[in-house]
Every structure is written in structure tokens, then in C-alpha cells.
N, C-alpha and C positions, 0 to 999 in steps of 0.2 A: 134229735135236732131238726129243725125245718130244713136246713141246707142239705143234711144227709138224705132226708126223705126225698127232697127235690131232685137230688143228684141220682139217687137210685131209680126213681121213676123215669127221669129223662134219659139215663143210660139204657134202661131196658127198652124204651121206646125207640132210641137210636139204633140199638142192635137189631130190633124187629124190622125197622124201616130199611136198614142197610141190607139185610139178607132177603128182603121181600122181592127184589128184582135186580136186574143188571144195570139199571141206569146209573150213570156216575153222579156224584155229588159235587156241587159247587158251593163252598162256604164263603160267604161275603164277610170280609174282615176289615174293620175300620181302625182296630187298635185300641178301642175303648173297652170299658169293663164287660159290657154284654157280649160283644163279639169275641172278646178274649175268653170268656167263660165258655161260649159255644165251641170255639176251636179246641179248647182244652178237653172238654167232654168227648168231642169227636175223636181226637187223637188218642185219648185214653181208651175209648171203646175199641179203636182199631188195634191197639196193643194187646188188648184182652182177647180179641178174636184171633190174633196170630195168623196162622196159615189160612184161615177162613176169610181173612181181610184180602179180597182179591180185586174188587172193582175200584177204579180210580176215585180219589178225592182231590178236588182242586181248591186250595185256599187262595182267594183273590183279594188284593187290597188295591186301593187307589191312591196315587200321590198327585195332588192338583198342581204341584209345583209352587204353591203359595201357602202351604201349611205353616203354622207357627213353627219356627225353626227348632225349638226344643221338642215339640211333639213330633216333628218330622225325623229328628235324629233318633228319638226313641223308637219310632215305628220302623225305620230303616234297619236299626240293630236287631229289632225283634224278628223282622222278616229274615234276616241272615241266620238267626238262631233257628228259626223254624225250617229253613232250607237245609241247614246242617243236620238237624234232627231227622228230616225226611230222608236224607242220603244214608245216614248211618243206621236208621231203623229198618231199612229194607221194606218199608210199607209203601203201598201205592199212593203216595201223597206228593202233590206238586204244589209248591208255594210260589206265587207270582205277584209282582207289583206292576199295575198298569197305570198309565198317565195319559193326559190329553195330547193330541197331536199339537205340534207348534201353532198351527192355524186355529186351534181351539183354545189355546192358553189365555190366561187373564190378560196379559200385557198385549197380545196380538188383537184382542177384542177392544181393549181400552184405548190403546195408542194407535194401533194399525187400522181399526175400523171406526174408531170414535165413539164406541159405545159409552154411555154414562156408567159410572160404577153401579153395581147391582142394587136394586131396590126389592121390596116385597112384591111389587107389581111387575117388575122386569128383572126376574131372577135368572138371567142368561147363564150365570156361572154354574148353576146346578145342572142344567141339561148339558152344557158343553164340557165341563171339567169333571163331572162325576158320573152322570148317567151314560154318556156316550162311550167312554173308555171301558166301563164295566160291561156295558151291553155288548160291545164288540167282542170282548173276551168270552163272555157267556155264550153268545151266538156261534162263535167259532167252535167252541166245545160241543154245543148242541148239534151243529152240522157234522161234526166228527162222529158223534155217538148216536144221533138220532133224536135223543130226548135227555133231559137232565132234571135232577131235583135240586133246587136252590135252597140252601138253608140260611135263614136270617136270624139274627139275635134280637128281634124286636120282642117287646113285652107289653102286656096289657096295662101294667100299672105305670107306664111311662107317662101317659096322659089320658084323660077321658076320650079325647078325639081318637087316639090311636086304638083304644079299647073298642070303641064303636065300630071302627073300620074293620078290626080283626074279627069282631063278633059277627059282622054282616057278611062275611065272605063264605061262599059255599065250599064245603070241603068233602073230599072223598072219604072212604071208610078208613084210609090210612092217615087222615088228618091233613091232606094236601089240597091246596087250591091252585088253579091255573094262574100263571103270571099274566097281569093285565096287558103287557106290551111285548113280551118275548115269547114267540111261538115255541111249542113243545117243551116249555119250562114249567114244572110244578113247584110250588113253594111250601116249605115246611118252616114252622116257627117252634122249635123244640123247647125254648125257655120262656115261652110266652106267659106262663103262670108264675114265674119266679118274682119275688119281691126284690127291691133294690137291696135291702139288708141281707137277704139270702145270698144274692150274688157276691156281695162283698165278704160275707162270712166264708163262703166257699173258697174264693180266691185267695183270701189271706190264710186259710188253713191248709191249702193244698198246692204244692209246688207244681208248676207246669211240666209236662214231659220233655220239653225242648231245653230245660235247665233253668237255674236261677229262681227267682220268686217274682211276686207282684208288688214289691214295696215301691219300685219307682213309678208304677202306674198309680198306685194309691197317693204317692207324693204329688204327682201331677194333678190328680183331682183336688187334693187338698189345697194346692196352690191356686187352681183355677176356680174352685168352688162351683163346679158344674159337671156336666156329662160330655160325652164325646159327640162329635159330629157324626150323625148316623149315616150308615150306608144307604144312599138314596138311589132307588132304581125306577122311580116314577114320580111325576110332578105333583101327585096327590099327597105326597109326604111333605111335612113342614121342612122349611129350610133350616140350615145350621145358623148358628149366630148366638147372640146373647151370651149365656154362661157356658156354652158348649165349646169343645175343642173344634177349631175350624181354621179357616184361612185368616192369616193375619191382615189380609186386605179386605176383610168382610165389611161391607157397608150396608148390608141388609138391615142391620139394627142400629139404633141411635147410639148405643154405648156398648163397647165390647168388654163385657164383664170378665170374660175369660183372660184376655190379655192384661186387663187392669189387676186382676187377681195375681197373675204371675209377677207383675211389677211390684205390687204391694208385698209379695212374699220374698222380694229380694232380687228378682231378675231385672235389674235396673237396665241392662243392655237392651231390653225390649222397648224402652220408652220411645226412642226415635221411630220405631215401627208404628207405635200407637199414634204418635203425632202425624206421621205420614198418612196412616188410615183415616184419621180425622180430617186431614186436608183433602184426601179424595172425596169424602162425603161432602164437605163444604163447597168444593169446586162444582160438584154435581148440581147443587141447589142455587147456583148463581145464574139466573135466566140470561143476563147479558153476555155470558160467556158461552152460550150455546149457539149453534148455527141456526139461521132462520130457516133453512131448508133441510129436510131429511135427505138421505143418500138417494132416495127415489125422486127427489125434486119437489116433493109435496111440502108446502109450508107447514111449520109446526104449529100446534094449537095455540091460538091467542095472538098470532102474528100475521 
């Protein structure tokens, strides 16, 4: 089967990379199918190595504080399960949830500073609520250890644009490429050649080492009819939104397919959130409701 072949190849590559040097790993975890697969393969590999699993592995996730409540609850419970697994397994695994500082949060920017709700051209939410918290954590680990290997669950088949970016990066003989913005961090993409079908086939056929199964994750995808909001570590990556799991306040897109999918699937309690999101977007697009001057004192365009 394709997923078994992929799993064998990826697991072998992970073992070789892990034993190659003493640099710790940082696994970026969003809670979606791809990063879940990556974490599962990494933890399975560590269990198989047993006493040879000596260098630390950090699993890092980000809570923007405005995630869709059902997704936020799922992710919080999953993090607790992983933390419990890390403690009882006696493996060098640390699981951490990071979040933006209060001054970086959605409401601090929207109400406190008067930012318009995010657009494709002014996507301040990505840098402040996703990139900065994750970067601070990775940079702290890098300072502590000197250098790290960052594992991302990105795949070529996600989009032609992503495939082109991944193909264009220069890699070492170990398949690593330097991170564009984080010094002393090398990037590995172990599941880049997996298809979407292979990802789901593996997850539904193999229980995770932290316990339970992936039925709830599959159920969330079926409700939302889309994919997860990706772990974003640089502004060259596309924003979340559309049919992806993301912030319930997301106004980057015209129509939140993910939230509407949840509502159509019976999550009627989310309707007021959707109405509020639509209101945020509508208010942003009323010129008369905008200040004539920017905070710098410069007149806005057209005034």
C-alpha cells in the first residue's frame, strides 16, 4: 500500500536524520492532518529508538486566542494528551503551546490600535499572532542549543505554488534548507511527497502513540470541508482562511467556508460568531467610518 511505503521511507529518513547530529528538533504542530501525521511518525520513531533517543524534541503549537472554539478545544485536549504521553514515555519530548502577547492579540490591534480587520494586503494577524510567538519559542531553543532542525508538515501536493517554492530551495545532502528568517535553524519537510489520500489512509489505520484515534480530527474535516490553517513561519506562505481551520474572526477571505461548513453540519451555536465576523468585514469597508488621518498624522488616500 502507498501509505505503508511512505511511512517506511519517511520513518527511515527520520531515524537517519535524528542520529546524524546532536541538534535538537522542533516540530511545528498546528493540529491539522499533516502536522498530526508528522508528530505521530516522529514519536513512533523515538519509541522505536528507545535508549538511543537521547536528544530533545520540542513539539510547538500556537494558540492565536481567536481560533474556532471547537477546533481550539480539540487542540487543547490533544496537547494535554501529548504532554501526558511525553511524561509517561520517558522520552526527551517537550510539548508546548505558545500564544501572542496581550499587545499582539487580535482585539488589542483591532480596538486598542484601531487596525482594520485583516485583509490580503494588510495581513497583520499572521505576523503578530502566528509568526512572532512561534519564532520567539524557536529562537529561545536555538540560543539554548546553538542550532536546531525545524520539522514542518508541508507537502508538495498542497498547491502548485507551494510545490514550486519547495522545489526551488537549496538543500544539504541531508535534505535540509536554511530557514529564511530564523538564524541557525535548518528546515526539514519529511512528508513533502505524501499525497492527501496517503495522509488520511495512514491516520485512519494507525492509532497515535498518545492514545485514542483520529476520528474526531476526521470529523472536523468533514464538517469544515477543508484543511487546517498551516503553521506559518514566514510571510511568503499563503494566509489561512477560506476552507481552512483558522480564526473565527478571519476577514482575509470574503466567505468563511470552514465556519459555514460547521454550521451546516449542525454546529448552530457558531452562527452568531459568523454573523459577527461578517460584521467586522463590513465595517472595515465603510469609508465614512474610517478616520481621515492615520496615527502618524498623514491623511488617508483619497482624503
